C-alpha positions in Angstrom: 6.4 8.7 -7.7 7.2 6.7 -4.6 7.9 8.5 -1.3 11.5 9.5 -0.5 13.2 7.0 1.7 14.5 8.0 5.1 18.2 7.9 5.7 19.6 5.9 8.7 22.2 8.1 10.4 23.1 5.7 13.2 21.9 2.5 14.8 22.3 1.3 18.4 21.6 -2.2 19.7 19.3 -2.0 22.8 18.3 -5.6 23.6 18.6 -9.1 22.1 17.8 -12.7 23.0 17.7 -15.9 20.9 14.4 -14.9 19.3 14.6 -11.1 18.6 16.7 -8.0 18.6 15.7 -4.5 19.4 17.7 -1.5 18.1 17.2 2.3 18.1 18.0 4.1 14.9 18.6 7.8 14.3 17.0 8.6 11.0 16.8 11.7 8.7 13.4 12.4 7.3 12.8 13.7 3.7 12.3 17.2 5.1 15.7 17.2 6.8 14.5 16.7 10.3 15.7 13.8 12.4 13.9 11.3 14.6 14.6 8.2 16.6 13.0 4.9 15.5 12.7 1.6 17.3 13.1 -1.5 15.2 12.5 -5.1 16.2 14.4 -7.7 14.1 13.2 -11.3 13.9 14.0 -14.2 11.7 11.0 -14.9 9.4 8.2 -17.1 10.4 5.9 -19.7 8.8 2.4 -21.0 9.4 0.4 -23.9 7.9 -3.2 -24.7 7.9 -3.2 -28.5 7.8 -6.2 -30.2 6.2 -6.9 -33.7 7.5 -9.5 -34.1 4.8 -11.5 -31.7 2.6 -13.6 -30.5 5.5 -11.4 -30.7 8.7 -8.2 -29.0 9.9 -5.8 -29.6 12.7 -5.6 -26.7 15.2 -3.6 -26.1 18.3 -4.3 -24.2 21.5 -1.5 -23.1 23.9 -0.9 -20.5 26.6 0.1 -17.2 25.0 2.1 -15.3 27.6 1.8 -11.7 26.1 -2.0 -12.0 25.8 -2.4 -14.1 29.0 -4.8 -16.3 27.1 -5.0 -20.1 26.6 -8.4 -20.6 25.0 -8.0 -19.5 21.4 -7.3 -21.9 18.5 -4.6 -21.3 16.0 -2.8 -23.2 13.3 0.8 -24.5 13.7 3.2 -21.5 13.4 6.8 -20.8 14.3 10.2 -19.2 13.4 12.5 -20.1 10.6 15.8 -21.4 11.8 19.0 -20.0 10.2 19.7 -21.8 6.9 16.3 -23.5 6.9 14.1 -23.4 3.8 10.5 -22.2 4.1 9.2 -25.7 3.3 11.5 -27.3 5.9 10.4 -24.9 8.6 6.7 -25.6 7.8 7.3 -29.3 8.0 9.3 -29.0 11.2 6.5 -26.9 12.8 3.9 -29.4 11.7 5.8 -32.3 13.2 6.5 -30.5 16.4 3.1 -29.1 17.0 0.6 -31.7 15.6 2.7 -34.8 14.9 2.3 -34.8 11.1 4.1 -33.9 7.9 2.4 -32.8 4.7 3.0 -34.5 1.4 1.6 -31.5 -0.3 2.3 -27.8 0.7 0.6 -24.9 -1.1 2.1 -21.5 -0.5 -0.8 -18.9 -0.1 0.9 -15.6 0.8 3.7 -13.7 2.5 3.2 -10.6 4.5 4.8 -8.2 7.0 3.5 -9.0 10.5 3.9 -5.5 11.9 5.5 -3.3 9.3 5.9 -0.1 11.3 8.1 -1.6 14.1 9.5 -4.9 12.9 11.0 -6.6 9.8 9.4 -10.0 10.3 7.8 -11.6 7.2 5.3 -14.5 7.7 5.0 -17.1 5.0 1.7 -19.0 5.0 0.9 -22.4 3.5 -2.0 -24.9 3.2 -1.0 -28.5 4.1 -2.6 -31.5 2.5 -2.1 -35.3 2.4 -0.9 -35.5 6.0 1.2 -38.4 7.3 2.0 -39.2 10.9 5.5 -37.9 11.7 6.5 -36.5 15.1 9.3 -34.3 16.4 9.5 -33.1 20.0 8.1 -29.6 20.6 10.2 -26.7 21.8 10.8 -26.5 25.5 8.3 -23.6 25.9 5.5 -25.3 24.0 2.6 -27.1 25.6 -0.3 -27.8 23.2 -3.8 -29.0 23.0 -4.5 -30.4 19.6 -7.9 -30.8 17.9 -9.4 -31.7 14.6 -12.0 -29.1 13.9 -14.4 -28.6 11.0 -13.1 -25.9 8.6 -16.5 -24.3 8.6 -16.3 -23.9 12.4 -12.8 -22.4 12.2 -13.9 -20.0 9.6 -16.8 -18.9 11.8 -14.4 -18.4 14.7 -12.3 -16.2 12.4 -15.3 -14.2 11.2 -16.5 -13.7 14.8 -13.0 -12.6 16.0 -12.7 -15.6 18.4 -9.6 -16.6 16.5 -7.3 -13.6 16.6 -3.9 -14.9 15.6 -3.0 -13.0 12.4 -1.4 -15.8 10.6 -4.4 -18.1 11.3 -6.9 -15.4 10.3 -5.1 -14.7 7.0 -4.6 -18.4 6.1 -8.2 -19.3 6.9 -9.6 -16.4 4.8 -7.3 -17.4 1.9 -8.4 -21.0 2.2 -12.1 -20.0 2.3 -11.5 -17.9 -0.8 -9.8 -20.8 -2.6 -12.7 -23.0 -1.6 -15.2 -20.3 -2.7 -16.9 -20.2 0.6 
């Protein structure tokens, strides 16, 4: 039998900007006690591992403010705009971040990015049959782009050099599908 759900007694907005919202809920636990719970609400997000050919992928490197890092590779990722389909969001991110669109997208998984504090769901894809097609990046995005051997990217995932969760999960799924 599944665990008893908690009951939301009240909800109070704490902070918001154009990317996220933070609220504080008062919740009743199954034993009758109450607790406060912070919840971060995002729109969903997408990520795509774009294969240039069977053995090479396009990767980006950018400054990540929260981690204060600019040296780790990751795949193109980003938020889903209101009313946008998952596939349209993937194509937009590909065009903004690496200047390509994918003629073939393969969904590989969806998962909660941090299930204990936020509602965000990430949707991951493999991209194949790339064609040059560019959109300008967001105002806060400044990228270095590289074509890297998939085997090297997999090794960076396995050694924890690549730490972005969407990239790690997509690369491991791609390796499994390729039987590596």
